[in-house]
NUFI-723646 format. One record per residue (C-alpha): x negated, y, z negated; residue in three letters. Coordinates in steps of 0.25 Angstrom, whole numbers, plus 5000, padded with zeros to 4 digits. Each point is the difference from the previous one (the first is absolute). Layout:
<pts>
PT     c1     c2     c3     r
PT      X      Y      Z   ALA
...
</pts>
This chain:
<pts>
PT     c1     c2     c3     r
PT   5109   6045   4210   MET
PT   4996   5013   4994   GLY
PT   4989   4993   4992   ASP
PT   4994   4994   5012   LEU
PT   5000   5013   5007   LEU
PT   4992   5007   4989   GLU
PT   4990   4989   5000   ILE
PT   4998   5001   5015   VAL
PT   4999   5016   4999   LYS
PT   4989   4998   4989   ARG
PT   4992   4990   5008   ARG
PT   4988   5005   5008   LEU
PT   4999   4997   5015   ASN
PT   4990   4989   5003   PRO
PT   4987   5003   5008   GLY
PT   5001   4993   5014   ILE
PT   4989   4995   5008   LEU
PT   5001   4993   5013   ILE
PT   4988   4993   5006   PHE
PT   4998   4992   5013   ASP
PT   4996   4986   4999   MET
PT   4985   5004   5001   ASN
PT   5002   5008   4987   ASN
PT   5000   5014   5007   ARG
PT   5009   5010   4993   LEU
PT   5011   5004   5009   SER
PT   5008   5008   4991   TYR
PT   5000   5006   4986   ALA
PT   5011   5008   4993   ASN
PT   4998   5012   4991   GLU
PT   5002   4992   4988   GLU
PT   4989   4990   5003   ALA
PT   4990   5012   5002   SER
PT   5004   5005   4987   GLN
PT   4999   4987   4992   ILE
PT   4987   4996   5007   LEU
PT   4992   5013   5003   PRO
PT   4989   4992   5007   PRO
PT   5009   4998   5012   LEU
PT   4999   5015   5003   GLN
PT   4985   4999   5000   GLU
PT   4994   4997   5013   LYS
PT   4986   4993   5002   THR
PT   4991   5008   5008   THR
PT   4995   4989   5009   ARG
PT   5013   4993   5004   THR
PT   5010   5012   4998   LYS
PT   5010   4989   4993   LYS
PT   5007   5002   4987   ALA
PT   4993   4993   4988   HIS
PT   5009   4988   4997   ILE
PT   4998   4994   4986   PRO
PT   4995   4986   5000   GLU
PT   5012   4994   4992   GLU
PT   5009   5004   5011   ILE
PT   4992   4994   5011   ILE
PT   4999   4987   4992   ASN
PT   5015   5000   4998   ILE
PT   5002   5001   5015   CYS
PT   4990   4989   5003   ASP
PT   5007   4991   4989   GLN
PT   5013   5002   5007   LEU
PT   4994   4996   5014   LYS
PT   4993   4988   4994   ARG
PT   5014   4995   4994   ASN
PT   5006   5002   5014   LEU
PT   4989   4991   5006   VAL
PT   5000   4990   4988   ASP
PT   5015   4998   4999   THR
PT   5006   5005   5013   LYS
PT   5010   5009   4992   ILE
PT   5001   5015   4999   ALA
PT   4999   5003   4985   GLY
PT   4996   5011   4991   ILE
PT   4987   5003   4993   SER
PT   5000   5007   4986   CYS
PT   4988   5007   4992   SER
PT   4997   5011   4990   ILE
PT   4990   5011   5003   ILE
PT   4995   5011   4990   GLU
PT   4999   5013   5007   THR
PT   4988   5010   4998   HIS
PT   5009   5008   4991   SER
PT   5002   4988   4991   GLY
PT   5014   4997   5004   PHE
PT   5004   4985   5003   SER
PT   5008   4997   5012   CYS
PT   5007   4988   5006   SER
PT   4997   4996   5014   LEU
PT   5009   4992   5009   ARG
PT   4997   4996   5014   ALA
PT   5010   4995   5010   PHE
PT   4999   4997   5015   PHE
PT   5007   5008   5010   LEU
PT   5005   4994   5013   LYS
PT   5007   5005   5012   GLY
PT   5010   4988   5001   ASN
PT   5003   4988   4992   VAL
PT   4992   4991   5009   ASP
PT   4988   5009   5002   ASP
PT   4987   4999   4993   ASN
PT   4997   5011   4990   PRO
PT   4995   5012   5006   THR
PT   4997   5009   4987   HIS
PT   4999   4999   4985   ILE
PT   5008   5010   4991   MET
PT   4994   5002   4986   VAL
PT   5009   5007   4990   LEU
PT   4992   5007   4989   ILE
PT   5008   5003   4987   GLU
PT   4995   5006   4987   GLN
PT   5002   4992   4988   ILE
PT   5007   5008   4990   ALA
PT   4994   5000   4986   GLU
PT   5010   4997   4989   LYS
PT   5005   5013   4994   ARG
PT   5006   5001   4986   GLU
PT   5013   5007   4999   ALA
PT   5000   5015   4997   ASP
PT   5009   5000   4988   PHE
PT   4998   5015   4996   GLU
PT   5004   5004   5014   LYS
PT   5012   4991   4999   ALA
PT   5004   5006   4987   ASN
PT   4998   5014   5005   LYS
PT   5007   4998   5014   ASN
PT   5012   4992   4994   TYR
PT   5001   5006   4986   ARG
PT   5000   4987   4993   LEU
PT   5002   5000   4985   SER
PT   4989   4994   4991   LYS
PT   5007   4987   4999   ARG
PT   5003   4999   5015   GLU
PT   4986   5002   5002   ALA
PT   4996   4989   4991   GLU
PT   5010   4991   5007   VAL
PT   4995   5004   5014   LEU
PT   4986   4996   4996   ARG
PT   5004   4986   4995   MET
PT   5009   4999   5012   LEU
PT   4988   5002   5009   CYS
PT   4992   4990   4993   LYS
PT   5011   4990   5004   GLY
PT   5006   4998   4986   TYR
PT   5014   4994   4999   SER
PT   5011   5008   4993   ASN
PT   4999   4990   4989   LYS
PT   4985   5003   4998   VAL
PT   5002   5015   5001   ILE
PT   5011   4999   4989   ALA
PT   4991   4992   4991   GLU
PT   4988   5009   5002   GLU
PT   5008   5013   4998   LEU
PT   5009   4994   4988   TYR
PT   5013   5004   5008   ILE
PT   5011   4991   5006   SER
PT   5000   4995   5014   GLU
PT   5012   5008   5002   TYR
PT   4993   5013   4997   THR
PT   4988   4995   5009   VAL
PT   5011   4999   5011   LYS
PT   5005   5014   4998   ASP
PT   4986   5006   5000   HIS
PT   4997   4992   5013   ILE
PT   5014   5006   5006   LYS
PT   4996   5014   4996   GLN
PT   4986   4998   5006   ILE
PT   5006   4995   5013   MET
PT   5010   5012   5000   GLU
PT   4989   5010   4998   LYS
PT   4991   4994   5010   MET
PT   5011   4998   5011   GLY
PT   4998   4985   5001   VAL
PT   5009   4988   4999   LYS
PT   4991   4989   4996   SER
PT   4988   4996   4991   ARG
PT   4992   4998   5013   GLY
PT   5003   5014   5005   GLU
PT   4995   5005   4987   ILE
PT   4987   4992   5002   MET
PT   4998   5005   5014   ALA
PT   5002   5014   4996   LEU
PT   4989   4999   4989   MET
PT   4989   4994   5009   LYS
</pts>
């Protein structure tokens, strides 16, 4: 349970946009405005927030799916922001009651995290790992089995297990998975 809470704590809040069925923006949270700064810009003629075309398209696609299939679903897409980050878009219908027709569309905008390399220098410093423990940690993070680590480092599997136990103790974790989570 502790692992899950750590992952949730590190997760960014999604941007939330709510549109009426005519694609008029009814609500945008702060996160949405930070992810998509054009939302903050007002066009001088209409005094409406500028909505990226990809977002309007995902709402239209969702509405077409409702007409074509008579089922409320989900529509997904990817958008690249002006700052160069990629974001996933997911659109859902919002209804008052189960039997009602949809009245609004909610679009969730989430930044796609770039894959990061583990910071082994920081881990060595923070957890005071020995040189051999640091080597084992690197191989562990690459997904190597105890047997492969032993073969690569010319040590026994029992020694590898001892190093992993020491690493877990120093990092305050109880599993290989928790080690990996801390390293990301």
